[in-house]
Structure formats: structure tokens, C-alpha cells
C-alpha positions as CSV (number, residue, x, y, z in Angstrom):
1,M,170.2,254.4,188.3
2,I,170.6,251.9,185.8
3,A,167.2,252.6,184.1
4,G,168.3,256.2,184.0
5,I,171.4,255.3,182.4
6,C,169.4,253.4,179.8
7,G,168.2,256.9,178.5
8,G,166.3,257.9,181.2
9,F,168.2,260.7,182.8
10,H,169.0,263.9,181.6
11,P,172.6,263.7,180.1
12,T,174.3,266.1,182.7
13,L,172.9,263.5,185.4
14,L,175.0,260.6,184.1
15,D,178.5,261.2,186.1
16,P,176.7,261.8,189.3
17,A,174.7,259.0,188.8
18,A,177.6,256.6,187.5
19,T,179.7,257.7,190.5
20,L,176.9,256.8,193.0
21,L,176.4,253.6,191.3
22,Y,180.2,252.8,191.2
23,K,180.2,253.4,195.1
24,I,177.1,251.0,195.5
25,L,178.6,248.5,193.4
26,R,181.9,249.1,195.6
27,T,180.6,248.9,199.0
28,S,177.6,246.2,198.8
29,P,178.1,242.6,199.7
30,S,179.1,240.9,196.1
31,Q,175.7,238.9,196.1
32,E,173.5,241.9,196.8
33,A,175.4,244.1,193.9
34,R,174.9,241.4,191.5
35,L,171.3,240.6,192.5
36,F,170.7,244.7,191.8
37,Y,172.3,244.8,188.4
38,E,171.3,241.7,187.0
39,V,167.4,242.8,187.8
40,A,168.1,245.8,186.6
41,L,169.5,244.7,183.2
42,Q,166.2,242.4,182.8
43,Q,163.9,245.3,182.8
44,E,162.5,246.8,179.6
45,H,164.3,249.9,179.6
46,F,167.4,247.9,178.8
47,K,167.0,247.6,174.8
48,L,170.4,246.4,174.0
49,G,169.5,242.9,173.8
50,D,170.8,239.8,175.5
51,D,174.7,239.7,174.5
52,A,174.9,243.4,175.5
53,R,173.2,242.4,178.9
54,V,175.6,239.6,179.3
55,V,178.8,241.5,179.0
56,S,177.2,244.6,180.8
57,A,176.5,242.4,183.6
58,E,180.4,241.2,183.6
59,Y,181.5,245.1,183.3
60,F,179.1,245.9,186.4
61,S,180.8,242.6,188.3
62,R,184.4,244.2,187.1
63,C,183.3,247.5,188.9
64,C,182.3,245.3,192.2
65,T,185.8,244.1,192.5
66,G,187.5,247.2,191.5
67,E,189.0,246.2,188.1
68,S,186.8,249.0,186.4
69,S,187.3,252.3,187.7
70,D,184.7,254.9,188.8
71,T,186.0,256.9,185.4
72,S,185.5,254.2,183.2
73,L,181.8,253.6,184.6
74,M,181.1,257.1,183.7
75,T,182.2,256.4,179.8
76,F,180.1,253.1,180.1
77,A,177.2,254.9,181.2
78,E,177.5,257.8,178.5
79,E,177.8,255.0,175.8
80,I,174.6,253.1,177.0
81,W,172.9,256.4,177.0
82,D,173.8,257.2,173.8
83,L,172.6,254.0,172.4
84,H,169.5,254.1,173.8
85,Q,168.7,257.5,172.1
86,Y,168.2,255.7,168.9
87,D,164.5,256.0,167.5
88,E,164.6,252.2,166.3
89,A,164.5,250.4,169.7
90,R,163.1,247.3,167.9
91,S,166.1,246.8,165.8
92,L,168.6,248.6,168.3
93,A,170.1,245.0,169.8
94,N,170.7,244.0,166.0
95,S,172.5,246.9,165.1
96,D,176.1,247.7,164.2
97,Q,176.5,250.3,167.2
98,V,175.5,247.6,169.7
99,A,177.6,244.9,168.1
100,A,180.7,247.5,168.3
101,F,179.9,248.2,171.9
102,I,179.8,244.6,172.6
103,E,182.9,244.0,171.1
104,K,184.7,246.9,172.9
105,L,183.5,245.6,176.3
106,S,184.1,242.0,175.6
107,S,187.8,243.0,174.9
108,I,188.3,245.2,178.2
């Protein structure tokens, strides 16, 4: 699901995928959920760089504990998907858009 959120899904699938992902994160044992999202964020489909990887993992951790809501995860999924639509994937991690995304997630 995280690969799909990173640009692989059709946009109409983002909300249902985010809802299902949230349920998985909330109902899985915390160590299992952590392993799930950390491995997924290390894959080549996540093109936002290391700083975005760290704040995304922290965000998923907040989903696991219920600190972030399912609707918040829907918004997060849309933002990740949008960022992965840029053609310049190699420079994406250093872009202003990713920097703004990191700053936004860091302040939540």
C-alpha cells in the first residue's frame, strides 16, 4: 500500500488504501507495524529522501498510537502521491516541495 501511495495507485484508490493502511497500523502489534512501514519506506518507490523518510516513519508511528487520525492519513497519502508525480525524481528529495512537506510533518 505504501508503494501505491508513492505514486503507484490511481488517485481514486488513495482514500480506500489510506483507510485500510490506518486499520492495519492501528490493529497490528506495534513492533510488527513499525517493521512494516520502515521496510516499505526503504524501498526504491519512496523517492523523497532520507529526511522525508524519517518524518514519514514518525507520522506512521503516530497513526499506530492513534495520535493521527484516518482522515489525516488520507491527506498524508494524497500529499505523498502528489510529490511522487514530479518528473524529476532524481532531484525530488532536494526540492522545495519536499522541504515544505518535511517542515509540515515535523510541526504536527
